[in-house]
C-alpha positions in Angstrom: 18.4 17.8 25.7 18.3 20.4 23.4 19.1 22.0 19.8 19.5 17.9 18.1 17.6 16.3 15.6 14.6 15.0 16.4 14.1 10.8 17.1 12.3 10.4 14.3 11.3 6.7 14.6 10.7 7.3 18.6 8.0 4.7 19.3 6.2 6.5 21.9 5.3 9.3 18.9 1.8 8.9 18.5 1.5 11.7 16.8 3.9 14.6 14.7 2.5 17.9 13.9 3.9 20.0 11.0 3.6 23.5 10.6 4.9 25.3 7.8 5.9 29.5 8.3 6.8 32.0 6.3 8.1 34.8 7.8 10.4 36.2 4.8 13.9 36.6 5.8 17.0 35.4 8.1 16.7 37.5 10.8 13.2 36.9 11.2 13.1 33.5 11.1 15.9 33.9 13.7 13.8 35.0 16.2 10.8 33.6 15.4 12.7 30.0 16.8 14.0 32.0 19.1 10.1 33.7 20.6 8.9 30.3 19.9 11.3 27.9 22.2 10.9 30.7 24.6 7.8 30.5 25.2 8.0 26.3 25.4 10.6 26.3 27.5 8.4 28.6 30.0 5.1 26.6 29.1 3.5 23.5 31.0 4.6 20.8 29.6 1.9 17.5 30.0 3.3 13.9 29.5 2.6 13.3 26.1 4.4 16.4 24.7 8.0 14.6 23.8 9.8 17.4 21.6 10.0 20.2 19.5 12.0 20.8 16.9 12.1 24.1 14.3 14.3 24.2 11.1 14.9 27.1 9.2 14.9 26.9 5.4 18.5 28.1 3.6 16.1 30.2 1.4 16.0 32.4 4.4 11.7 32.4 4.7 10.4 29.4 6.4 10.3 28.4 9.4 10.0 24.5 10.0 7.7 23.2 13.3 8.6 19.2 13.6 6.3 18.6 17.3 6.1 15.1 18.2 3.4 13.4 20.9 1.5 10.9 22.5 -1.0 11.3 21.1 -3.8 13.9 19.1 -6.4 14.3 22.3 -3.4 15.6 24.5 -2.5 17.9 22.7 -6.0 19.4 21.2 -6.5 19.9 25.5 -3.2 21.5 25.0 -4.0 23.8 22.6 -7.3 25.2 24.1 -6.1 25.6 26.8 -2.2 27.3 26.3 -2.4 27.8 22.6 -3.2 31.9 22.9 -0.8 32.7 25.2 1.9 30.7 23.3 0.9 32.5 20.0 0.7 36.4 21.8 4.2 35.9 22.5 6.0 34.5 19.3 3.9 37.3 17.1 4.9 40.4 19.8 8.2 39.4 19.2 7.7 38.6 15.4 4.3 39.8 14.0 2.5 39.1 10.4 4.1 35.1 10.9 1.6 33.5 7.9 0.7 29.9 9.3 -0.5 28.1 6.5 -2.1 25.5 9.2 -1.3 22.6 11.2 -1.0 19.4 9.6 -1.2 15.5 12.2 0.7 12.9 10.7 1.7 9.8 11.7 5.3 8.0 11.1 4.5 5.4 8.7 8.5 4.3 8.5 12.0 5.4 8.2 14.8 3.9 6.1 18.1 4.4 5.0 21.2 4.0 8.4 21.1 6.6 10.5 24.4 6.8 12.5 25.6 9.8 14.7 26.8 12.7 13.6 24.1 12.2 10.9 24.4 16.2 9.5 22.0 18.7 10.5 19.9 19.3 7.3 16.4 18.2 6.3 14.6 18.0 2.4 10.9 18.4 2.4 9.0 16.3 -0.1 4.6 16.9 0.4 2.5 14.0 -2.6 -1.0 14.0 -2.4 -2.6 10.6 -2.3 -6.5 9.5 -2.7 -6.8 7.7 1.1 -5.3 6.1 3.5 -4.4 3.0 1.6 -2.9 4.8 -1.5 -1.0 7.1 1.1 0.5 3.8 2.8 1.3 2.6 -0.8 2.6 5.8 -2.4 4.7 5.9 1.3 6.3 2.3 1.0 6.9 3.1 -2.9 9.0 6.6 -2.6 10.6 4.5 1.1 11.9 1.8 -1.9 13.3 4.9 -4.2 14.9 6.4 -0.9 18.4 5.3 -0.9 20.4 7.9 -1.2 20.0 9.8 2.6 17.6 8.4 5.7 14.6 8.9 5.1 10.9 9.6 7.2 8.0 8.6 5.6 4.9 10.3 7.6 1.2 9.5 6.0 -1.1 12.5 7.2 -4.6 11.6 9.5 -6.6 12.0 6.6 -4.8 10.2 4.2 -4.2 12.7 2.0 -1.1 13.2 1.8 2.6 11.5 2.4 5.3 13.7 3.8 9.0 12.8 3.3 11.9 14.2 5.7 15.2 13.1 4.3 18.5 13.8 6.1 21.4 15.4 4.7 25.4 16.6 6.3 25.1 19.1 3.5 21.7 19.6 1.1 22.8 18.7 -2.7 21.9 21.2 -4.9 18.9 19.5 -6.3 17.3 20.0 -2.9 18.2 22.9 -1.7 14.5 25.0 -2.8 13.3 22.8 -0.5 15.7 22.8 2.6 15.7 23.4 6.1 18.8 23.1 8.3 18.2 22.8 12.8 17.8 25.5 14.6 16.2 25.1 17.6 15.0 22.0 19.6 12.7 21.4 23.2 12.8 17.4 24.2 10.6 17.4 27.2 10.4 13.7 27.4 14.2 11.9 25.6 13.5 8.1 24.8 15.2 6.3 26.9 
């Protein structure tokens, strides 16, 4: 199964990895994502790898990578063994990608109706938090306020930020500047 929105609420996803990239323009976005998926298709995939979804920003400057793994340690082991080769293949195709860094999250909760044909756009908000307890409370407050679109609230493993992904069929004007469209995905272990 390829090029589909991730199942944000899949219960076997013990960790979610978010990696935003600055790439510059629409052409570089597409080449960066195509190179990323090509590298991942060739890479050995451990059982802990569930999916990788690549979104491109509507403004043409950024890529948002959303990966699901069953656990952090399996991902860390994979990175130790295979990251240099993966990154080299991507950088050969699209040099000078700015990678501010990967953030490890846990899905806290999802809200709103999730239906077939739900769209292919997500808007992204990141809110600072002062520790895990405050982050969970903030995520719950944000979830309670999310009525206009299905929302998936993630808390980073340090409890210093809450990430909210809202799903849209088309991005409304008020979220367009922070919105991303599904471009490519790779599901290694479909949810049954």
